[in-house]
C-alpha positions as CSV (number, residue, x, y, z in Angstrom):
1,M,-11.3,26.0,22.7
2,N,-7.9,26.1,21.2
3,S,-8.1,22.5,20.0
4,P,-9.2,22.1,16.3
5,L,-12.8,21.1,15.4
6,A,-11.7,17.6,14.4
7,E,-10.4,16.9,17.9
8,R,-13.4,18.5,19.6
9,V,-15.9,16.3,17.9
10,R,-13.8,13.1,17.9
11,P,-16.2,10.2,18.6
12,K,-15.8,8.4,21.9
13,T,-18.1,5.4,21.3
14,L,-18.9,3.0,18.5
15,E,-22.4,4.5,18.2
16,D,-20.9,7.9,17.4
17,Y,-18.3,6.5,15.0
18,I,-19.1,7.4,11.4
19,S,-18.2,5.3,8.4
20,Q,-16.2,2.0,8.2
21,R,-19.5,0.0,8.6
22,H,-17.7,-3.1,7.2
23,L,-15.5,-3.0,10.3
24,V,-17.7,-1.6,13.1
25,G,-21.3,-1.7,11.8
26,E,-23.9,-4.1,13.1
27,N,-22.3,-7.0,11.3
28,G,-18.8,-5.6,11.1
29,S,-15.7,-7.8,11.3
30,L,-14.5,-5.9,14.4
31,T,-17.8,-5.2,16.2
32,G,-18.2,-8.4,18.0
33,Q,-14.6,-8.6,19.1
34,I,-14.7,-5.0,20.5
35,K,-17.9,-5.7,22.5
36,K,-16.5,-8.9,23.9
37,G,-13.1,-7.2,24.7
38,M,-11.3,-9.9,22.8
39,I,-9.1,-7.8,20.6
40,P,-6.2,-9.3,18.6
41,S,-3.1,-7.3,17.7
42,L,-4.0,-5.5,14.5
43,I,-3.0,-3.1,11.8
44,L,-5.4,-0.4,10.7
45,W,-4.5,0.5,7.1
46,G,-6.2,3.4,5.4
47,P,-5.7,6.9,4.0
48,P,-5.4,10.0,6.3
49,G,-8.5,11.2,8.0
50,T,-10.5,7.9,8.0
51,G,-10.6,7.4,11.7
52,K,-7.7,5.1,12.5
53,T,-6.7,6.9,15.7
54,T,-10.3,7.4,16.7
55,L,-11.0,3.7,16.3
56,A,-8.0,2.7,18.4
57,N,-9.2,5.0,21.2
58,I,-12.7,3.6,21.0
59,I,-11.4,0.0,21.1
60,A,-9.5,0.8,24.3
61,N,-12.5,2.6,25.9
62,E,-14.9,-0.2,25.0
63,S,-12.7,-2.9,26.3
64,E,-11.6,-0.9,29.4
65,R,-8.0,-1.5,28.8
66,P,-4.9,0.7,29.7
67,F,-4.0,2.6,26.5
68,Y,-0.5,3.7,25.5
69,I,0.3,5.8,22.5
70,L,3.5,6.1,20.5
71,S,4.1,8.1,17.3
72,A,6.6,6.5,14.9
73,I,7.7,10.0,14.0
74,N,9.4,10.8,17.3
75,S,9.8,7.5,19.1
76,G,12.8,5.2,19.3
77,V,13.5,1.7,20.6
78,K,14.1,3.1,24.1
79,D,10.6,4.7,24.1
80,I,9.1,1.4,23.0
81,R,10.8,-0.6,25.7
82,E,9.7,1.9,28.4
83,V,6.1,1.7,27.3
84,I,6.3,-2.1,27.2
85,D,7.7,-2.2,30.7
86,K,4.8,0.0,31.9
87,A,2.3,-2.2,30.0
88,K,3.7,-5.4,31.6
89,Q,3.2,-3.8,35.1
90,S,-0.3,-2.6,34.4
91,G,-1.5,-5.8,32.6
92,G,-0.6,-9.4,32.8
93,L,0.3,-12.4,30.7
94,F,-2.6,-13.8,28.8
95,T,-5.2,-11.7,30.7
96,A,-8.2,-10.3,28.9
97,K,-7.2,-6.8,30.0
98,N,-3.7,-6.7,28.7
99,P,-2.9,-3.1,27.7
100,I,-3.3,-1.7,24.2
101,L,-0.2,-0.1,22.6
102,F,-1.2,2.2,19.7
103,I,1.5,3.2,17.3
104,D,0.6,5.9,14.8
105,E,2.3,5.7,11.4
106,I,3.9,2.4,12.2
107,H,5.3,2.2,8.7
108,R,7.8,4.9,9.7
109,F,9.4,2.5,12.2
110,S,12.7,1.0,11.1
111,K,13.2,-2.8,11.1
112,S,15.0,-2.7,14.5
113,Q,12.1,-0.6,16.0
114,Q,9.6,-3.1,14.7
115,D,11.7,-6.0,15.9
116,S,11.6,-4.6,19.4
117,L,7.8,-5.1,19.4
118,L,7.8,-8.8,18.6
119,A,8.3,-10.3,22.1
120,A,5.7,-8.1,23.6
121,V,3.1,-9.0,21.0
122,E,4.1,-12.7,21.0
123,K,3.9,-13.1,24.8
124,G,0.8,-11.1,25.2
125,W,2.2,-8.3,27.2
126,V,0.4,-5.8,24.9
127,T,-2.2,-5.8,22.2
128,L,-0.7,-3.9,19.4
129,I,-2.7,-1.6,17.2
130,G,-0.7,0.0,14.4
131,A,-2.0,2.7,12.1
132,T,-0.6,3.1,8.6
133,T,-1.3,4.9,5.4
134,E,1.0,2.6,3.5
135,N,0.6,-1.0,2.4
136,P,1.7,-3.0,5.4
137,S,2.8,-5.8,3.1
138,F,5.7,-3.5,2.1
139,E,6.2,-1.4,5.2
140,V,5.7,-3.8,8.2
141,I,8.2,-6.6,8.7
142,P,6.8,-10.1,8.0
143,A,7.4,-11.4,11.6
144,L,5.3,-8.6,13.0
145,L,2.7,-8.7,10.2
146,S,2.1,-12.4,10.8
147,R,1.2,-11.7,14.4
148,C,-1.4,-9.1,13.4
149,Q,-4.7,-9.0,11.7
150,V,-4.9,-6.3,8.9
151,Y,-8.1,-4.2,8.6
152,V,-8.6,-1.8,5.8
153,L,-10.3,1.6,6.3
154,N,-11.9,3.2,3.3
155,P,-12.1,6.9,2.4
156,F,-15.2,8.6,3.7
157,G,-18.1,8.6,1.2
158,K,-20.2,11.7,0.5
159,E,-23.0,10.6,2.9
160,D,-20.4,10.0,5.6
161,L,-18.8,13.4,5.1
162,E,-22.2,15.1,5.2
163,D,-23.1,13.2,8.4
164,L,-19.8,14.4,9.9
165,L,-20.6,18.0,9.1
166,K,-24.1,17.7,10.6
167,R,-22.8,16.1,13.7
168,A,-20.2,18.8,14.2
169,I,-22.8,21.5,13.8
170,K,-25.1,19.8,16.2
171,E,-22.7,18.8,18.9
172,D,-19.7,21.2,18.9
173,S,-20.1,23.9,21.6
174,V,-18.7,26.6,19.3
175,L,-20.6,25.7,16.1
176,K,-24.0,25.1,17.8
177,S,-24.0,28.6,19.0
178,K,-24.2,29.8,15.4
179,K,-26.9,29.4,12.8
180,I,-25.2,27.5,10.0
181,N,-27.0,26.6,6.8
182,L,-25.4,23.9,4.6
183,K,-26.8,25.2,1.3
184,E,-24.0,23.7,-0.9
185,T,-21.4,21.2,0.1
186,E,-19.9,20.1,-3.2
187,A,-16.7,22.2,-2.8
188,L,-16.2,20.9,0.8
189,M,-16.6,17.3,-0.5
190,R,-14.1,17.8,-3.4
191,L,-11.5,19.6,-1.3
192,S,-11.6,17.0,1.4
193,G,-10.9,14.1,-0.9
194,G,-12.6,11.6,1.5
195,D,-10.5,12.8,4.4
196,G,-12.8,13.5,7.4
197,R,-10.1,15.5,9.3
198,K,-9.4,17.7,6.3
199,L,-13.2,18.3,5.8
200,L,-13.6,19.6,9.3
201,N,-10.4,21.7,9.1
202,I,-11.7,23.4,5.9
203,F,-15.2,23.8,7.4
204,E,-13.8,25.4,10.5
205,L,-11.6,27.7,8.5
206,V,-14.7,28.9,6.5
207,V,-16.9,29.4,9.5
208,N,-14.2,31.2,11.5
209,S,-13.6,33.6,8.6
210,E,-17.2,34.8,8.5
211,D,-18.5,37.6,10.7
212,G,-21.8,37.2,12.6
213,D,-23.6,34.1,13.9
214,T,-25.6,33.4,10.7
215,I,-23.6,31.6,8.0
216,T,-24.7,30.1,4.8
217,I,-22.2,27.6,3.3
218,T,-22.0,27.7,-0.5
219,D,-19.4,26.4,-2.9
220,E,-18.4,29.9,-3.9
221,L,-17.8,30.9,-0.2
222,V,-15.7,27.8,0.4
223,L,-13.5,28.1,-2.7
224,G,-13.1,31.8,-1.9
225,K,-12.0,31.2,1.7
226,V,-9.6,28.4,1.0
227,Q,-6.5,30.4,0.1
228,R,-4.1,27.6,-0.9
229,N,-4.7,26.2,-4.4
230,T,-5.5,22.7,-3.1
231,V,-4.7,20.0,-5.6
232,L,-7.7,17.7,-6.0
233,Y,-6.0,14.4,-5.5
234,D,-7.1,11.7,-3.1
235,K,-4.1,9.6,-2.4
236,T,-6.0,6.4,-1.9
237,G,-9.4,6.9,-3.4
238,E,-10.8,6.4,-6.9
239,Q,-9.0,9.4,-8.3
240,H,-5.7,8.0,-6.9
241,Y,-6.1,4.9,-9.0
242,D,-7.3,6.7,-12.0
243,I,-4.3,9.0,-12.1
244,I,-1.7,6.2,-11.5
245,S,-3.5,4.3,-14.3
246,A,-3.2,7.3,-16.6
247,F,0.5,7.5,-15.6
248,I,1.3,3.9,-16.4
249,K,-0.7,3.9,-19.6
250,S,1.2,7.0,-20.8
251,I,4.5,5.2,-20.2
252,R,3.1,2.0,-21.9
253,G,1.9,4.2,-24.8
254,S,5.4,5.8,-25.2
255,D,4.1,9.3,-24.4
256,P,6.6,11.1,-22.2
257,N,4.5,14.3,-22.0
258,G,1.5,12.4,-20.6
259,A,3.8,10.5,-18.2
260,V,5.3,13.7,-16.8
261,Y,1.9,15.5,-16.5
262,W,0.4,12.7,-14.5
263,L,3.5,12.4,-12.5
264,A,3.2,16.1,-11.6
265,R,-0.4,15.6,-10.6
266,M,0.7,12.9,-8.1
267,I,3.7,15.0,-6.8
268,E,1.5,18.1,-6.3
269,G,-1.0,15.9,-4.5
270,G,1.6,14.7,-2.0
271,E,1.8,11.1,-3.2
272,D,4.3,8.9,-1.5
273,V,7.5,8.8,-3.6
274,K,8.0,5.1,-2.9
275,F,4.5,4.3,-4.3
276,I,5.3,6.1,-7.5
277,A,8.8,4.4,-7.7
278,R,7.3,1.0,-7.1
279,R,4.9,1.5,-10.0
280,L,7.8,2.5,-12.2
281,L,9.6,-0.7,-11.2
282,I,6.6,-2.8,-12.2
283,S,6.2,-0.9,-15.5
284,A,9.9,-1.4,-16.4
285,S,9.4,-5.2,-16.3
286,E,5.7,-5.5,-17.4
287,D,5.7,-3.1,-20.3
288,I,9.4,-2.9,-21.4
289,G,11.0,-6.1,-20.2
290,L,13.6,-7.6,-22.5
291,A,13.0,-4.9,-25.2
292,N,15.3,-2.8,-22.9
293,P,16.5,-4.7,-19.8
294,T,18.3,-1.6,-18.6
295,A,14.9,0.0,-17.9
296,L,14.6,-2.2,-14.8
297,V,18.0,-1.2,-13.6
298,I,17.2,2.5,-14.1
299,A,13.8,2.0,-12.3
300,N,15.5,0.2,-9.4
301,S,18.2,2.9,-9.1
302,A,15.4,5.5,-9.1
303,F,13.6,3.7,-6.3
304,Q,16.7,3.6,-4.2
305,A,17.5,7.2,-4.9
306,V,14.1,8.7,-4.1
307,T,13.8,6.6,-1.0
308,T,17.0,8.1,0.2
309,I,16.5,11.8,-0.6
310,G,12.7,12.3,-0.6
311,Y,10.9,15.4,-1.8
312,P,11.4,17.9,-3.3
313,E,14.5,16.6,-5.2
314,A,13.0,13.2,-5.8
315,R,10.7,14.7,-8.4
316,I,13.6,15.1,-10.7
317,I,14.7,11.5,-10.4
318,L,11.1,10.3,-10.9
319,S,10.8,12.5,-14.0
320,Q,14.0,11.2,-15.5
321,C,12.9,7.6,-14.9
322,A,9.4,8.1,-16.2
323,I,10.7,9.7,-19.4
324,Y,13.3,7.0,-19.9
325,L,10.6,4.3,-19.6
326,A,8.2,6.1,-21.8
327,T,10.8,6.5,-24.6
328,S,12.0,2.9,-24.4
329,Q,11.0,0.1,-26.7
330,K,8.1,-1.9,-25.3
331,S,7.5,-5.6,-24.7
332,N,5.2,-7.5,-22.4
333,A,6.6,-10.9,-23.4
334,S,7.9,-11.6,-19.9
335,Y,4.6,-10.6,-18.3
336,A,2.7,-12.8,-20.8
337,A,5.1,-15.8,-20.3
338,I,4.7,-16.0,-16.5
339,G,0.9,-15.6,-16.9
340,K,0.8,-18.5,-19.3
341,A,3.1,-20.6,-17.2
342,Q,1.0,-20.0,-14.1
343,Q,-2.2,-20.9,-15.9
344,T,-0.5,-24.1,-17.1
345,V,0.5,-25.0,-13.5
346,R,-3.1,-24.5,-12.4
347,Q,-4.4,-26.7,-15.1
348,T,-1.8,-29.5,-14.9
349,G,-1.0,-29.5,-11.2
350,D,2.3,-30.6,-9.6
351,L,4.0,-32.5,-12.4
352,S,7.0,-34.5,-11.4
353,V,10.5,-33.0,-11.9
354,P,12.3,-35.2,-14.4
355,L,15.0,-37.3,-12.8
356,P,17.9,-35.7,-14.6
357,L,16.9,-32.3,-13.2
358,R,16.6,-33.4,-9.6
359,N,19.0,-32.5,-6.9
360,A,21.0,-35.5,-5.4
361,P,22.7,-34.4,-2.2
362,T,22.6,-38.0,-0.7
363,K,23.8,-41.4,-1.8
364,L,20.2,-42.8,-1.6
365,M,19.0,-40.1,-4.0
366,K,21.8,-40.8,-6.4
367,D,21.0,-44.6,-6.2
368,L,17.4,-43.7,-7.1
369,G,18.6,-41.9,-10.2
370,Y,18.3,-38.3,-9.1
371,G,20.4,-36.2,-11.4
372,K,21.4,-39.2,-13.5
373,E,22.0,-38.4,-17.2
374,Y,21.9,-34.7,-16.6
375,K,24.1,-33.0,-19.2
376,Y,26.1,-30.0,-17.9
377,A,25.6,-27.4,-20.7
378,H,29.1,-25.8,-20.2
379,N,30.7,-29.1,-21.2
380,Y,29.2,-28.9,-24.6
381,Q,29.9,-26.8,-27.7
382,N,28.6,-23.2,-27.4
383,N,27.6,-24.0,-23.8
384,F,24.4,-25.6,-25.1
385,V,22.8,-29.0,-25.0
386,N,19.7,-29.7,-27.1
387,E,17.5,-31.0,-24.3
388,E,14.3,-29.7,-22.8
389,F,13.9,-28.8,-19.1
390,L,10.1,-29.2,-18.8
391,P,8.1,-32.1,-17.4
392,E,7.4,-34.8,-20.0
393,D,3.7,-33.9,-20.2
394,L,4.6,-30.4,-21.3
395,S,7.2,-31.3,-23.9
396,G,7.2,-28.8,-26.7
397,T,5.2,-26.2,-24.8
398,S,6.3,-22.5,-25.4
399,F,5.7,-19.9,-22.7
400,Y,8.0,-17.1,-23.8
401,E,7.4,-15.6,-27.2
402,P,9.8,-12.8,-28.0
403,G,8.3,-9.4,-28.7
404,N,8.7,-7.6,-32.0
405,N,11.6,-5.2,-31.2
406,S,15.2,-5.0,-32.1
407,R,16.6,-6.7,-28.9
408,E,14.0,-9.5,-28.8
409,N,14.3,-10.1,-32.5
410,A,18.0,-10.9,-31.7
411,I,16.8,-13.2,-28.8
412,K,14.4,-14.9,-31.2
413,E,17.2,-15.5,-33.7
414,F,19.4,-16.9,-30.9
415,L,16.7,-19.3,-29.8
416,D,15.9,-20.4,-33.3
417,K,19.5,-21.3,-33.9
418,R,19.8,-23.1,-30.6
419,W,16.5,-25.0,-30.8
420,K,16.0,-25.1,-34.6
421,G,12.4,-24.1,-34.3
422,K,11.6,-26.7,-31.6
423,Y,11.6,-24.2,-28.7
424,N,9.7,-21.3,-30.3
425,S,7.5,-22.7,-33.1
């Protein structure tokens, strides 16, 4: 019994699988496909401990297919090719029983490693199931992502976690030999943060630390037995979004102290550095924009740097960037401009491009007037020609309205001189 509790009670069938009812419940989006054995290549995206690996195993068992496992942490292109060769021998092209290749933490694969999977997936040699804790839109190459269905796994709810504990007590050969009373579970719930594996690990630690066969679980007992000062931060649950919201709002509100505090909460909780850096990139444009264009350059440099070096040093770069953004002048004019422009497009549809603005790569297009009467701005005084570049139906429309800050006041003055009030009335 050297294997951990989470492994000992890992579900083997859909009936035993707890949570993710939207995927594998009675009317789940995956239920029918699993029972029919008609499984597409798919990506399981969700936080740690939500049953991604377990679900992959169940899919293979239910569909009675050969099952191959690779971990992106320690597998290379050579390993991928070897497994694909084995899969081709054990399955067959376009058969219902083609093998399943499960890749844990697929987001850790490089582009070349992901490229090596394309032919096998495209030709049906394997059904790929990838598991990731990161947004596949950012971490999985488009060519591979387009060949897979993405299914989102949610953090375990309180009822799911309680069911997980009760099932472990009832079915595990070690636990069922003891008399365990779940008097209080709030501390277990909070410390697990919606992670089923973490819940079972903490629960097993508490049980094993008690003498005797009669154990009453209380919040005081759990908190007393968990030696490490666990930071209560669920990386993908509600608190995750609350904290990143507080972080961004601190930057938007020009409070460097708040920004650094919420940044520290995320760092101590083990948040992915790229997730934090991406949010800084967005804030640099959405909340600061043209009030300080250098902010976007700083944020992009920070993203590249933290991606290269990782923790623990990345915390310094993130702190520098967050403080820089928080202490920069603010403007959401660019954010507002594109929002207004998109709304106009939705309302007015596909308005024709004026003939002078059209490209004329062929003689026919030139004969039709494409590009005719276009005035090349650099041929005019101050590199400017007083002509609009909007469809005729939108003449005089203003999308960009400079913010009230020193740099955009200068932009407004520049535009007013150029357009004499016509552009930005």
